[in-house]
DOTORLO-602056 format. One record per residue (C-alpha): residue in three letters; x, y, z. Coordinates in pm, whole numbers, plus 32768, in hexadecimal, padded with zeros to 4 digits. Layout:
% DOTORLO-602056
ALAXYZ
...
//
This chain:
% DOTORLO-602056
MET800B80018009
SER8077812A7FAD
SER80AB825B80C2
ARG7F7B83247FE0
GLU7EAB82108017
ASN7F1D81D68174
ILE7ECF834B81C7
LEU7D5F8327811E
ASN7D2D81E381BC
ARG7D858248832B
LEU7CBC838C82CE
LYS7B7D82B18248
GLN7BB481DD8387
GLY7BB182ED849A
ARG7A51839883CA
GLU799A823283DA
SER79F08217854E
ARG79BA837685CD
PRO784B8399868F
ALA772D840B863D
VAL76E585718689
THR75AC85DC873A
LEU755C87588781
GLU74048779882A
LYS731D886187B4
PRO73268999880B
ASP71B68A0088DC
PHE71408B1C8819
GLU703E8B758911
ALA715C8BF189DE
PRO71438D688A67
ILE72668DE589D7
TYR72C78E9B8ACB
HIS72D88EF58C39
GLU71BC8F2F8CFC
PRO71EB90568DDA
LYS722C8FFA8F3C
GLY71DE91728FE4
SER70DA927A8F6E
LEU70B792EE8E18
ALA70FC94658EA1
ASP724D93C78F4F
TRP729992D48E3C
PHE728A93F48D32
GLN7375953F8E21
GLU748494138E45
ASN748A93A48CC7
LEU748995038C6A
GLU756195898D68
LEU763B94B18CCC
VAL7663956F8B91
ALA764F96C88C34
GLY754797478C2F
LYS74A297928D78
VAL734E97178E06
TYR72B897E88F51
ARG715897898FFA
PRO708698C1903F
LYS6F25981490EE
ASN6E5899058FBE
LEU6E5B99EA8EBF
ALA6E709B308FAF
GLU6F839A979081
ALA70389A6C8F02
VAL700B9BB58ED2
GLU70B09C1B9005
MET71EB9B758FC6
VAL71B59BF08E15
ALA720B9D5C8F20
SER73279CE78FE8
PHE73DF9C5C8EA1
LYS73639DC98DFC
LYS740C9E7E8F5A
GLU75389DAE8F73
GLU75AB9D578DF4
ASN75469EBB8D85
TRP749A9E718C76
THR73CC9FA58BBC
ASN73179F078AA2
ILE72619E0A8AC4
PHE71859D8689E5
CYS702B9CAB8A2C
THR6F009C8D891E
ASP6E379B7F89C3
PRO6CE69C3E8A31
LEU6CB29B4B8B53
LEU6E3F9B7F8BB7
GLN6E2A9CFF8B5B
LYS6CBA9D018C5D
ALA6DC39C728D6C
LEU6EF09D4F8D3F
THR6E249E9E8D34
GLY6E7F9F698E46
SER6FB39E958EF2
VAL70709E838DB7
ASP70569F868C78
TYR70979EDF8B43
GLN709B9F3189E5
GLN6FE29EB488A8
ASN705D9FAA87C5
ASP70EB9F40867D
GLU718BA04A865A
GLU726FA00F87AB
PHE727E9E8B873B
LEU73D39EB786CA
ASN74379F248815
LEU73AB9E2088F0
GLN74599D778A40
VAL73929C7E8A8C
GLY725F9BC48A02
ILE712A9B148AB6
THR705B9A358A4B
PRO6F6599418AB4
CYS6F9A97AA8A02
GLU6EFA967D8979
PHE6F3A95A08A5E
LEU70AC951A8B0F
VAL714D93DA8AD5
ALA71F0936D8C15
HIS72A092248B67
LEU736C93408ABC
GLY734094668B8C
SER72B395088A81
VAL71F796368A0D
MET70B595D688FB
ILE708897578846
SER6FC59796871F
ALA6F6398BC8689
GLY6DF4985B86A3
GLY6E02993287AC
ALA6DEA9ABA87C6
SER6F709ADE8803
GLY6FAD9A3F86A5
ARG70ED99CD85FB
ARG72419AB586A4
LEU71EE9AF087EB
HIS728399B88896
VAL73AD9A208768
PHE74519B778776
PRO742E9BBE88DB
GLU758D9BBE899C
THR74A69B328AA2
HIS734A9A2E8A9E
ILE72789A0E8BA0
VAL714D99068B86
ILE705399388C92
ALA6FBB97DA8C96
HIS6EDB96DD8D7D
GLN6EC195628DFC
ARG6D8895248D10
GLN6E9595588BD3
LEU6F5D94778C76
VAL6F8F92F78BB5
LYS706391F28B90
PHE711A91DB8A4B
LEU7130925C8923
ASP706F91A9884A
ASP6F2892058947
ALA6F969342890A
MET6F7393198792
GLU6DD4927E87C7
ALA6D9F935B88CF
ILE6DB094A787CC
GLN6D1C93A986BD
ALA6C0693BD87A0
LYS6BD995228826
TYR6BD8959D86D7
HIS6B1994738635
GLY6C1E93E58559
ASN6C18955584AB
ILE6D8C95A0856D
PRO6E3796D6854F
SER6F3697248447
SER704C97398556
ILE70A49639864B
THR71D8968186D1
ASN724B95A687F6
ILE7364965B88D3
THR741595C3899D
GLY750896AA8A65
PRO75B8980889FB
SER763197F988BF
ARG77A897638880
THR7864970F8755
ALA7A1596658769
ASP79FB966B85CB
ILE7B5B971585D3
GLU7C6596B08671
LYS7BC195E38746
THR7B9796F6880D
LEU7A33973C88D8
VAL796998628897
MET783298A68927
GLY773D998888BB
MET779D99318746
HIS7675992186AF
GLY7573997987D3
PRO755099D8892D
LYS766F99D98A0E
LYS75AF99AB8B38
LEU746A98D78B30
ILE739398E88C7C
VAL7250985D8CCF
LEU716098B18E1A
LEU70A4976B8E4D
CYS6F5A97A88EE2
ASP6ECF96B48FAA
GLU6D5A96F68F74
PRO6CBF974E8E00
PHE6C6298B08D62
//
């Protein structure tokens, strides 16, 4: 037997003596993600703060407005923009805000509501379906979201199902999922905050709905 035949024969014998490999069938019904151990609010706060966002937990909308007034004084904000009627009503008398387009390019802070809060990602879902439109969560250096705990959902697919149900399938033209302040490391792998959006993301998560 030649060397070639000997090698081929040994390969054949090795293949024939190899035990059969059986793979267990995957459980396609098993959940993809782990369930949270604590509350959705705690889970959301933990995950958002892992990516440099900040979460505060006021009791209600009035307390959230007090926090905004305190931030304004501490940070010396002079140009706060808000176009949502419900939030404007709450801010009136406590926090001066702008809604005039002529002042928009000078804004420092944008205050908006949101659609949902995704606890698993620590993300804020915002759409163009409300009065805040497409730009108020993009242009300011600081973005403040005022939300409540009934807007919390576990996972992103829950948020997508919820927004379809809310708008009866006629979903807004723009839906944005914000996970922490804007950042990029495209250039020389150097992390830059606020490159394509706000440098700071603050979520005021109220216990009570409004």
